[in-house]
C-alpha positions in Angstrom: -85.5 -5.3 -90.1 -87.6 -2.2 -91.5 -91.4 -2.5 -91.2 -94.0 -0.7 -93.4 -97.3 0.4 -92.2 -100.3 -0.6 -94.4 -103.7 1.0 -93.5 -106.7 -0.9 -94.4 -110.1 -1.8 -93.4 -111.7 -5.2 -92.3 -114.1 -6.8 -95.1 -117.6 -7.5 -94.2 -118.0 -9.5 -97.2 -115.6 -12.1 -98.8 -117.8 -13.1 -101.8 -116.9 -12.9 -105.5 -119.2 -10.0 -105.9 -117.7 -7.8 -103.2 -114.1 -9.0 -104.1 -114.5 -7.8 -107.7 -116.2 -4.4 -106.3 -113.2 -3.9 -104.3 -111.0 -4.4 -107.3 -112.8 -2.2 -109.5 -112.3 0.5 -106.8 -108.7 0.2 -106.7 -108.3 -1.9 -103.5 -106.7 -5.0 -103.0 -108.5 -8.0 -101.1 -106.2 -9.4 -98.2 -106.2 -12.3 -95.6 -104.0 -12.4 -92.6 -103.4 -15.9 -91.4 -101.5 -17.2 -88.2 -103.6 -15.8 -85.5 -106.6 -17.4 -83.8 -108.6 -17.0 -86.8 -108.1 -15.4 -90.3 -108.7 -11.7 -90.6 -110.0 -10.5 -94.1 -109.3 -6.8 -95.0 -108.5 -4.7 -97.8 -106.4 -1.7 -98.8 -105.6 0.6 -101.6 -103.3 -0.8 -104.2 -100.9 2.0 -104.0 -100.4 1.1 -100.4 -98.3 -2.0 -101.2 -96.0 -0.2 -103.9 -93.1 0.1 -101.0 -93.7 -3.6 -100.0 -94.1 -5.3 -103.4 -91.9 -3.5 -105.8 -88.8 -3.6 -104.1 -85.8 -6.1 -103.7 -85.6 -5.2 -100.0 -87.4 -7.3 -97.4 -89.8 -5.9 -94.7 -91.9 -6.9 -92.1 -95.8 -5.3 -92.0 -97.8 -3.4 -89.5 -101.3 -3.8 -90.6 -103.4 -1.0 -89.2 -107.2 -1.6 -89.6 -108.3 1.2 -87.2 -110.3 1.3 -84.0 -107.3 0.0 -82.3 -106.9 -3.1 -84.4 -103.3 -3.6 -85.6 -101.1 -6.7 -86.5 -97.6 -7.5 -86.9 -97.0 -9.7 -90.2 -95.1 -10.8 -93.2 -95.9 -11.1 -96.8 -96.8 -14.8 -97.5 -98.0 -15.0 -100.9 -99.2 -12.5 -103.8 -101.3 -13.0 -106.7 -101.1 -10.8 -109.8 -102.7 -10.4 -113.0 -100.6 -12.3 -115.5 -101.0 -9.6 -118.4 -101.6 -6.3 -116.4 -99.3 -7.2 -113.0 -102.3 -5.7 -111.2 -102.1 -7.0 -107.7 -105.3 -9.4 -107.2 -104.8 -10.5 -103.8 -102.2 -10.9 -100.9 -101.8 -13.2 -98.0 -100.0 -12.2 -94.8 -98.9 -14.4 -91.9 -99.3 -12.7 -88.5 -95.8 -12.8 -86.5 -95.2 -12.8 -82.6 -92.2 -11.5 -80.7 -91.6 -14.6 -78.9 -92.0 -17.1 -82.3 -89.5 -17.5 -84.8 -90.4 -16.7 -88.4 -88.9 -17.9 -91.8 -88.7 -15.5 -94.7 -86.8 -14.6 -97.7 -84.1 -11.7 -97.5 -82.0 -10.3 -100.2 -78.1 -11.1 -100.4 -75.6 -8.1 -100.3 -72.2 -8.3 -101.9 -69.5 -6.6 -100.4 -65.7 -6.3 -101.0 -63.6 -6.8 -104.2 -62.8 -10.2 -105.5 -59.2 -11.2 -106.6 -60.8 -13.3 -109.3 -63.0 -10.7 -110.8 -60.2 -8.2 -110.8 -58.2 -10.7 -112.8 -60.8 -10.9 -115.3 -63.4 -13.4 -114.0 -67.1 -13.1 -114.0 -69.1 -13.0 -110.8 -72.2 -15.2 -111.0 -74.9 -14.7 -108.3 -76.4 -18.1 -107.7 -78.9 -16.9 -105.1 -80.2 -13.4 -104.9 -82.4 -14.2 -101.8 -81.8 -16.7 -99.0 -84.2 -18.0 -96.5 -83.5 -17.2 -92.9 -85.5 -18.1 -89.6 -85.1 -16.0 -86.5 -87.4 -14.0 -84.0 -88.9 -11.1 -85.6 -86.5 -8.8 -83.8 -83.5 -10.5 -85.1 -84.6 -10.9 -88.7 -81.8 -9.3 -91.0 -82.3 -6.7 -93.7 -80.0 -8.8 -95.8 -77.3 -11.5 -95.6 -74.0 -9.9 -96.5 -71.9 -11.9 -98.6 -67.8 -11.0 -98.7 -66.5 -12.0 -102.1 -63.0 -10.6 -101.1 -61.3 -14.1 -100.9 -62.9 -15.4 -104.2 -60.2 -16.3 -106.6 -61.0 -17.4 -110.2 -63.0 -20.6 -110.1 -63.9 -20.2 -106.5 -67.4 -20.4 -104.8 -68.9 -18.9 -101.9 -71.1 -21.0 -99.7 -73.8 -20.2 -97.1 -71.6 -21.8 -94.6 -69.0 -18.9 -95.2 -71.4 -15.9 -94.5 -72.0 -14.6 -91.0 -75.5 -15.4 -89.7 -75.5 -14.2 -86.1 -79.1 -14.2 -84.3 -80.6 -16.0 -87.3 -80.3 -19.3 -89.2 -79.9 -19.8 -92.9 -82.3 -22.4 -93.9 -80.4 -23.9 -96.9 -78.1 -27.0 -97.1 -74.5 -26.2 -96.4 -73.6 -27.0 -100.1 -75.8 -24.1 -101.2 -73.6 -21.6 -103.4 -74.4 -17.9 -103.0 -72.0 -16.8 -105.8 -68.9 -17.8 -107.7 -66.3 -16.5 -109.9 -66.0 -18.1 -113.3 -63.5 -17.7 -115.9 -64.5 -15.4 -118.3 -64.1 -15.9 -122.4 -61.5 -13.2 -122.5 -59.5 -14.5 -119.4 -59.7 -18.0 -120.9 -58.5 -16.5 -124.4 -55.6 -14.8 -122.8 -54.6 -17.8 -120.9 -54.6 -20.0 -123.9 -52.6 -17.4 -125.9 -50.1 -17.1 -123.2 -49.7 -20.8 -123.0 -49.1 -21.0 -126.8 -46.6 -18.2 -126.6 -44.6 -19.9 -123.9 -44.5 -23.3 -126.0 -43.6 -21.5 -129.2 -39.9 -21.3 -129.9 -38.3 -17.8 -129.8 -37.7 -16.2 -133.0 -34.5 -16.6 -134.5 -33.3 -19.1 -132.3 -31.6 -22.1 -133.7 -32.9 -25.5 -133.4 
């Protein structure tokens, strides 16, 4: 999985006044959990652009200077309900020898027979939770829709998951091909035409 480096600085004060001052200065207050003790730090809001405003999944290297750096994943984010400005971010520290659970996007590949026949592809889950060692975390889960005919569903059990585990029940549907209105109408008209007597044919 690709990694993004975020340069920040440790916070000396974590009170409301200091936090408000950070935000007014264009910085985002953050906390790193998962280690011996929480690490409070801040970084410029623009430093999170490639991490937050993207459908892709990334691990993070938090560089606080003075030789202090931590490998982590984004755990939680708070944004302003009106302006969408980032208010606070929680990170979780990861270690090479410990498995971690995180969400990764689903990547659709192949051409479905059902879609080519006029069906509609419905994506039920755009992201899936996976668990693996940090080195084995995938950039995405690949879902091949080639075998799907009209009315078929693709379950999580049918996608490759080498070196990682998909943390969803076996009956979880990733996507499905539904019969479109146009295809349904065409089928109904064809059925009617098949039942109707041919013109000029004597009864």
